[in-house]
BAKETOR-409434 format. One line per field, with one value per residue (C-alpha): residue number from 1; residue in one letter; x, y, z. Coordinates in nm, 3 decimals, padded with zeros to 5 digits. Each point is the difference from the previous one (the first is absolute). Layout:
BAKETOR-409434
pos <- [NUM,...] .
code <- [A,...] .
X <- [X,...] .
Y <- [Y,...] .
Z <- [Z,...] .
END
This chain:
BAKETOR-409434
pos <- [1,2,3,4,5,6,7,8,9,10,11,12,13,14,15,16,17,18,19,20,21,22,23,24,25,26,27,28,29,30,31,32,33,34,35,36,37,38,39,40,41,42,43,44,45,46,47,48,49,50,51,52,53,54,55,56,57,58,59,60,61,62,63,64,65,66,67,68,69,70,71,72,73,74,75,76,77,78,79,80,81,82,83,84,85,86,87,88,89,90,91,92,93,94,95,96,97,98,99,100,101,102,103,104,105,106,107,108,109,110,111,112,113,114,115,116,117,118,119,120,121,122,123,124,125,126,127,128,129,130,131,132,133,134,135,136,137,138,139,140,141,142,143,144,145,146,147,148,149,150,151,152,153,154,155,156,157,158,159,160,161,162,163,164,165,166,167,168,169,170,171,172,173,174,175,176,177,178,179,180,181,182,183,184,185,186,187,188,189,190,191,192,193,194,195,196,197,198,199,200,201,202,203,204,205,206,207,208,209,210,211,212,213,214,215,216,217,218,219,220,221,222,223,224,225,226,227,228,229,230,231,232,233,234,235,236,237,238,239,240,241,242,243,244,245,246,247,248,249,250,251,252,253,254,255,256,257,258,259,260,261,262,263,264,265,266,267,268,269,270,271,272,273,274,275,276,277,278,279,280,281,282,283,284,285,286,287,288,289,290,291,292,293,294,295,296,297,298,299,300,301,302,303,304,305,306,307,308,309,310,311,312,313,314,315,316,317,318,319,320,321,322,323,324,325,326,327,328,329,330,331,332,333,334,335,336,337,338,339,340,341,342,343,344,345,346,347,348,349,350,351,352,353,354,355,356,357,358,359,360,361,362,363,364,365,366,367,368,369,370,371,372,373,374,375,376,377,378,379,380,381,382,383,384,385,386,387,388,389,390,391,392,393,394,395,396,397,398,399,400,401,402,403,404,405,406,407,408,409,410,411,412,413,414,415,416,417,418,419,420] .
code <- [M,A,L,K,L,W,T,N,P,A,N,F,R,A,F,K,V,L,I,A,A,E,Y,N,G,V,E,L,E,V,P,E,F,N,H,P,S,D,S,K,S,P,D,F,L,A,K,S,P,L,G,R,V,P,V,L,E,T,P,Q,G,S,I,F,E,S,N,A,I,A,R,Y,V,A,R,M,R,R,D,T,E,L,Y,G,V,S,F,F,E,S,A,Q,V,D,S,W,I,D,F,C,A,H,E,I,E,L,P,A,T,I,W,C,Y,P,V,I,G,Y,M,P,Y,N,D,A,A,V,S,K,A,K,E,D,L,K,I,A,L,G,A,L,E,K,A,L,L,H,R,T,Y,L,V,G,D,K,I,T,L,A,D,I,T,V,A,S,A,L,V,Y,P,M,K,L,V,V,S,P,E,Y,R,K,A,F,P,C,V,T,R,W,F,T,T,C,V,N,Q,P,Q,F,K,A,V,I,G,T,V,E,L,A,K,E,E,M,T,A,E,G,A,P,K,A,P,K,K,E,K,K,P,Q,P,A,K,K,A,K,K,K,K,E,D,K,K,E,E,D,D,G,S,R,D,L,G,M,P,A,E,E,K,K,A,P,H,P,L,A,V,M,D,K,E,A,K,S,P,F,V,G,D,T,W,K,K,I,Y,S,N,N,S,Y,E,E,S,M,K,Q,F,W,E,I,F,D,A,E,G,W,S,L,W,I,C,R,Y,K,Y,N,A,E,N,T,R,L,F,M,T,S,N,L,V,G,G,F,I,Q,R,S,G,E,I,R,K,W,A,F,G,C,M,Q,I,T,G,E,E,G,K,E,L,I,V,S,G,A,W,L,I,R,G,Q,S,I,Q,P,M,V,D,A,N,D,D,A,N,W,Y,D,W,V,K,V,A,T,P,V,S,D,A,D,K,A,L,V,T,E,M,W,C,S,E,T,T,V,E,G,R,P,V,L,D,G,K,V,F,K] .
X <- [-00.095,-00.235,00.046,00.208,-00.016,00.299,-00.083,00.051,-00.307,-00.259,00.163,-00.267,00.157,-00.079,-00.364,-00.102,00.160,-00.171,-00.338,00.019,00.079,-00.312,-00.217,00.154,00.015,00.379,00.179,00.308,00.244,00.145,00.309,00.142,00.241,00.237,00.166,00.256,00.185,-00.206,-00.013,00.380,00.054,00.140,-00.307,-00.241,00.211,-00.028,-00.377,00.003,00.305,-00.019,-00.117,-00.342,-00.338,-00.251,00.128,-00.214,00.158,-00.164,00.080,00.148,00.215,-00.032,-00.189,00.103,-00.164,-00.341,-00.200,00.141,-00.094,-00.351,-00.054,00.119,-00.241,-00.290,00.044,00.000,-00.378,-00.182,-00.353,00.041,00.077,00.248,00.167,-00.323,-00.232,00.175,00.342,-00.101,-00.097,00.328,00.182,-00.210,00.097,00.366,-00.052,-00.121,00.278,00.256,-00.185,00.018,00.373,00.087,-00.254,-00.114,00.264,00.282,-00.187,-00.192,00.320,00.180,-00.296,-00.062,00.345,00.126,-00.312,00.081,00.374,00.116,00.145,00.122,-00.247,00.067,-00.245,00.045,-00.025,-00.313,-00.169,00.069,-00.120,-00.333,-00.051,00.107,-00.238,-00.277,00.056,-00.009,-00.317,-00.157,00.055,-00.142,-00.302,-00.084,00.037,-00.237,-00.261,-00.237,00.157,-00.006,00.336,00.298,-00.047,-00.325,-00.277,00.188,00.321,00.312,00.371,-00.017,-00.218,00.204,00.331,-00.111,-00.197,00.296,00.228,-00.249,-00.053,00.268,-00.070,-00.373,00.065,00.274,00.020,-00.293,-00.220,-00.375,00.082,00.244,-00.249,-00.281,00.104,-00.014,-00.342,00.002,00.347,-00.109,-00.316,00.197,00.277,-00.240,-00.189,00.323,00.149,-00.327,-00.005,00.073,00.303,00.155,-00.090,00.163,00.332,-00.012,-00.271,-00.239,00.118,-00.110,00.041,00.223,-00.185,00.291,00.339,00.271,00.330,00.356,00.163,00.177,-00.154,00.076,00.309,00.264,00.335,-00.024,-00.032,00.320,00.189,-00.115,00.270,00.328,-00.046,-00.272,00.235,00.090,-00.362,-00.071,00.289,-00.129,-00.337,00.162,00.210,-00.313,-00.173,00.299,-00.012,-00.357,00.041,-00.368,-00.101,-00.259,-00.155,-00.034,-00.136,00.287,00.151,00.362,00.242,00.192,00.146,-00.226,00.148,00.058,-00.264,00.103,-00.018,00.234,00.242,-00.041,00.084,00.332,00.090,-00.135,00.015,-00.213,00.075,-00.374,-00.104,-00.368,-00.008,00.160,-00.267,-00.278,00.137,00.013,-00.362,-00.117,00.185,-00.031,-00.269,-00.118,00.170,00.336,-00.027,-00.053,00.274,00.244,-00.137,00.070,00.350,00.092,-00.207,00.221,-00.172,00.246,-00.042,-00.372,-00.308,-00.333,-00.331,-00.360,-00.258,-00.371,-00.249,-00.146,-00.353,-00.085,-00.351,-00.077,00.102,-00.308,00.022,00.280,00.049,00.035,00.241,00.202,00.022,00.118,00.280,00.087,00.031,00.223,00.229,00.014,00.086,00.294,00.197,00.263,00.157,-00.042,00.376,00.014,-00.324,-00.201,-00.342,-00.318,-00.343,-00.308,-00.370,-00.155,-00.342,-00.345,-00.155,-00.296,00.159,00.335,00.285,00.346,00.292,00.343,00.344,00.365,00.277,00.376,00.165,00.360,00.127,-00.162,-00.276,-00.339,00.045,00.109,-00.337,-00.188,00.199,-00.066,-00.367,-00.238,-00.241,00.248,-00.134,-00.330,00.174,00.144,00.357,00.162,00.365,00.084,00.248,00.338,00.118,-00.327,-00.197,-00.153,-00.348,00.095,00.168,-00.324,-00.206,00.228,00.002,-00.378,-00.043,00.245,-00.102,-00.347,-00.274,-00.265,00.001,00.189,-00.036,-00.292,-00.201,-00.063,00.209,-00.228,00.267,00.370,00.256,00.380,00.235,00.332] .
Y <- [01.793,00.028,-00.226,00.173,-00.095,00.095,00.012,00.206,00.194,-00.189,-00.341,-00.257,-00.247,00.241,00.037,-00.339,00.084,00.339,-00.138,-00.285,00.263,00.195,-00.312,-00.084,00.353,-00.026,00.333,00.010,00.287,00.044,00.226,00.181,-00.234,00.075,-00.273,-00.111,00.224,-00.086,-00.371,-00.027,00.155,-00.235,00.070,-00.113,-00.301,-00.117,-00.010,-00.147,-00.214,00.082,00.358,-00.068,00.144,-00.030,-00.064,00.005,00.118,-00.150,00.012,-00.351,00.082,00.041,-00.214,00.005,-00.150,00.141,-00.323,-00.065,00.355,-00.031,-00.331,00.157,00.293,-00.222,-00.229,00.283,-00.037,-00.329,00.142,00.168,-00.345,00.133,-00.339,-00.197,-00.162,-00.339,-00.150,-00.129,00.351,00.133,-00.247,00.114,00.361,-00.106,-00.182,00.319,00.209,-00.245,-00.011,00.378,00.007,-00.266,00.050,00.364,00.233,-00.086,00.035,00.301,00.188,-00.097,00.140,00.313,00.116,00.099,00.217,00.194,00.011,-00.251,-00.240,00.020,-00.135,-00.347,-00.114,-00.375,00.032,00.215,-00.230,-00.300,00.192,00.074,-00.368,-00.110,00.246,-00.123,-00.355,00.119,00.204,-00.302,-00.205,00.287,00.021,-00.368,00.039,00.299,-00.141,-00.092,00.203,00.361,-00.022,-00.234,-00.162,-00.024,00.258,00.319,00.180,-00.168,00.063,-00.213,00.262,00.286,-00.148,-00.096,00.321,00.211,-00.172,00.078,00.370,00.130,-00.249,00.079,00.377,00.013,-00.288,-00.243,00.134,-00.066,-00.250,-00.189,00.010,-00.132,-00.362,00.050,00.140,-00.171,00.134,00.351,-00.022,-00.127,00.259,00.295,-00.134,-00.012,00.335,00.180,-00.108,00.295,-00.179,-00.032,00.357,00.134,-00.137,00.002,00.259,-00.042,-00.253,00.067,-00.293,00.062,00.116,-00.112,-00.161,00.249,-00.083,00.072,00.301,-00.105,-00.347,-00.241,00.160,-00.218,00.099,-00.281,-00.257,00.124,-00.058,-00.360,-00.200,00.134,00.217,-00.219,-00.090,00.364,00.107,-00.268,00.123,00.355,-00.118,-00.185,00.304,00.213,-00.248,00.016,00.380,00.033,-00.306,-00.078,00.321,00.068,-00.336,-00.072,-00.347,-00.162,-00.298,00.066,-00.273,-00.036,-00.276,-00.112,00.089,-00.296,-00.051,00.171,-00.336,-00.152,00.281,-00.078,-00.365,00.111,00.275,-00.140,-00.377,-00.206,-00.356,-00.066,-00.105,00.037,-00.287,-00.234,00.086,-00.058,-00.349,-00.074,00.115,-00.206,-00.323,-00.035,-00.019,00.332,-00.077,-00.080,00.296,00.252,-00.154,00.052,00.346,00.141,-00.149,00.164,00.323,00.308,00.288,00.255,-00.093,-00.089,00.114,-00.153,00.182,-00.060,00.142,00.056,00.109,00.345,-00.071,-00.339,00.122,-00.011,-00.366,-00.221,-00.239,-00.257,-00.032,00.378,00.022,-00.292,00.186,00.308,-00.195,-00.190,00.325,00.148,-00.305,00.006,00.370,-00.043,-00.204,00.270,-00.068,-00.379,-00.053,00.211,-00.083,-00.281,00.024,-00.176,00.161,-00.134,00.068,-00.069,00.047,-00.099,00.044,00.237,00.192,00.181,-00.189,00.095,00.017,-00.003,-00.140,-00.028,00.097,-00.033,00.279,00.069,00.311,00.200,00.185,-00.101,00.254,-00.261,-00.171,00.330,00.090,-00.339,-00.023,00.298,-00.215,-00.010,00.345,-00.165,-00.177,00.111,-00.129,-00.052,-00.096,-00.285,00.129,-00.169,-00.200,-00.177,-00.070,-00.339,00.150,00.135,-00.329,-00.178,00.243,-00.032,-00.379,-00.007,00.221,-00.206,-00.346,-00.026,-00.146,00.010,00.326,00.329,00.240,-00.207,00.020,-00.292,00.003,00.000,00.044,00.068,00.081,-00.024,00.234,-00.168] .
Z <- [01.629,-00.299,-00.300,-00.265,-00.369,-00.210,-00.370,-00.311,-00.121,-00.206,00.054,-00.091,00.243,00.283,-00.111,00.144,00.335,00.023,-00.112,00.253,00.264,-00.103,00.043,00.338,00.137,00.038,00.016,-00.223,-00.010,-00.350,00.020,-00.301,-00.177,-00.289,-00.195,-00.091,00.247,00.312,-00.082,00.005,00.342,00.269,00.213,-00.273,-00.101,00.359,-00.053,-00.353,-00.091,-00.372,00.044,-00.149,00.088,00.153,00.352,00.315,00.322,00.311,00.372,-00.034,-00.304,-00.375,-00.253,-00.365,-00.313,-00.083,00.035,00.346,00.103,-00.146,00.184,00.325,-00.030,-00.114,00.301,00.253,00.030,-00.031,-00.001,-00.341,-00.147,-00.254,00.026,-00.044,00.252,00.023,-00.041,-00.341,-00.109,00.143,-00.225,-00.296,00.073,00.002,-00.331,-00.170,00.155,-00.142,-00.334,-00.018,00.078,-00.257,-00.280,00.006,00.142,-00.240,-00.331,00.134,00.086,-00.322,-00.196,00.210,00.106,-00.347,-00.031,00.317,-00.066,00.261,-00.257,-00.359,-00.254,-00.139,-00.265,00.055,00.378,-00.013,-00.253,00.223,00.306,-00.172,-00.075,00.349,00.163,-00.230,00.130,00.362,-00.055,-00.171,00.316,00.206,-00.231,00.058,00.376,00.005,-00.238,00.285,00.280,00.110,00.177,-00.020,00.343,00.195,-00.017,00.080,-00.087,00.138,-00.032,-00.317,-00.174,00.142,-00.121,-00.350,-00.061,00.119,-00.253,-00.278,00.076,-00.240,-00.280,00.014,00.003,-00.260,-00.244,00.019,-00.279,-00.035,-00.277,00.225,00.291,-00.217,00.063,00.377,00.103,00.342,00.079,-00.104,00.214,00.301,-00.043,-00.020,00.304,00.200,-00.096,00.069,00.364,00.233,00.147,-00.347,-00.099,00.317,-00.129,-00.382,-00.070,-00.292,-00.258,-00.358,-00.234,-00.302,-00.311,-00.217,00.048,00.086,-00.167,00.104,-00.162,-00.314,00.029,-00.263,-00.155,-00.160,00.158,00.254,-00.276,-00.164,00.322,00.009,-00.183,00.144,00.307,00.153,00.284,00.055,00.016,00.258,00.212,-00.014,00.125,00.287,00.092,00.002,00.226,00.238,-00.002,00.123,00.225,-00.032,00.179,-00.269,00.075,-00.372,00.049,-00.194,00.183,00.087,-00.095,00.321,00.208,00.277,00.338,00.231,00.267,00.329,00.176,-00.259,00.078,00.371,-00.070,-00.149,00.244,00.328,-00.031,00.238,00.116,-00.023,-00.353,-00.084,-00.250,00.253,00.255,-00.255,-00.071,00.372,00.040,-00.299,00.079,00.377,00.264,00.142,00.331,-00.160,-00.239,00.279,00.213,-00.286,-00.081,00.346,-00.015,-00.332,00.007,-00.054,00.181,-00.142,-00.365,00.009,00.190,00.104,-00.045,00.106,-00.239,00.059,-00.265,00.078,-00.123,00.151,00.084,-00.374,-00.031,00.036,-00.298,00.006,-00.378,-00.040,00.292,-00.140,-00.332,00.187,00.169,-00.318,-00.193,00.269,-00.010,-00.380,-00.020,00.237,-00.256,-00.057,00.342,00.000,00.030,00.316,00.181,00.153,00.156,00.102,-00.006,00.180,-00.012,00.338,00.156,-00.117,-00.344,-00.001,00.284,00.007,-00.167,00.125,-00.243,00.163,-00.064,00.098,-00.243,-00.020,-00.204,-00.096,00.178,00.277,-00.190,-00.137,-00.282,-00.261,00.048,-00.033,-00.313,-00.159,00.089,00.031,00.199,00.289,00.088,00.095,00.289,00.331,00.035,00.341,00.024,00.238,00.256,00.038,00.177,-00.078,00.319,00.075,-00.053,-00.345,-00.091,00.089,-00.212,-00.306,00.038,00.024,-00.307,-00.205,00.116,00.153,-00.218,00.272,00.198,00.000,00.293,00.126,-00.323,-00.239,-00.319,-00.307,-00.266,-00.025,-00.266,-00.001,-00.188,-00.068] .
END
């Protein structure tokens, strides 16, 4: 099955996915999609819980949220280095992706969308958006003062993501006068959008010669509504937001209650006699021997599962400090499921040669998916479920991975980290 990208036409959030696919040579099928009708069908809602686009359909299932999709496509090939050449650079790429989501997309859409008829014009909101975008571009200007690209010496997903978010502002509303304060940003942006991979998706981008304004832009009727019907106007806005259910992907954060974590739901609906926090206290306060004795007595194989993980790219691990950073980052990014997981990771082998990263994990439920959902880096590991009833050999392996400070699988332990 080919990868299928569901998106409305000209969605800037899909640009980064399609451009990353061009760089990585990933074939994406983009079917015709009409919203809001198509986005409210039961079939589409099964792919995207809130009926928003873009959505990527893969052989394993669907991925929603544009940044998650872009990361997935960017990581499909390591040799193009769209995610940087080191784990530090990967983190820098993530920093700029987050920066874009929080600091650029919202003001950019509030400024642009009234111009193209996606939102009603609001003078105060647009004025604030202009100032907010100016602050974001100022930070970008400083970062690019002595750099060609945001991370490293070549285009990465950081450049692709930020440039994609700036396509419509640069084409429609960012006038030469506004751009004047940001020469480095302008140079970087034009460099990016003139790459063949960008052009294949967004065509030729001509910078705005003047600021386009929304039709009927600053008229006074809205101000007259201010004193009394303010509440009414707000309600209308909310109703409108409910109507399109985010299918236009306007970039406005929906005010909605956060759904409980699936594992929290499992705790309520399928209670387990084994309590993760109790086990962590046992592990912390007793000898390894006593801890494991108690673990095998209380382990609930129906409510919890054991997993052995092995890093897929151990051949690249030759420096201990870099490999320790890799493992530390993995542990840190797993925080979302801390209440429902416990694990120990080891680095074994010999520095200067191949360093082996492996570990044993205890997870609530019978699937490793909660780990994958919480931590993208879990995809860089092979996960093997420990069969139940747990054999003596598997018990010995789990015990060794959780307790040994000297050797694991016959190799010397150089470093280890515990997630609890």
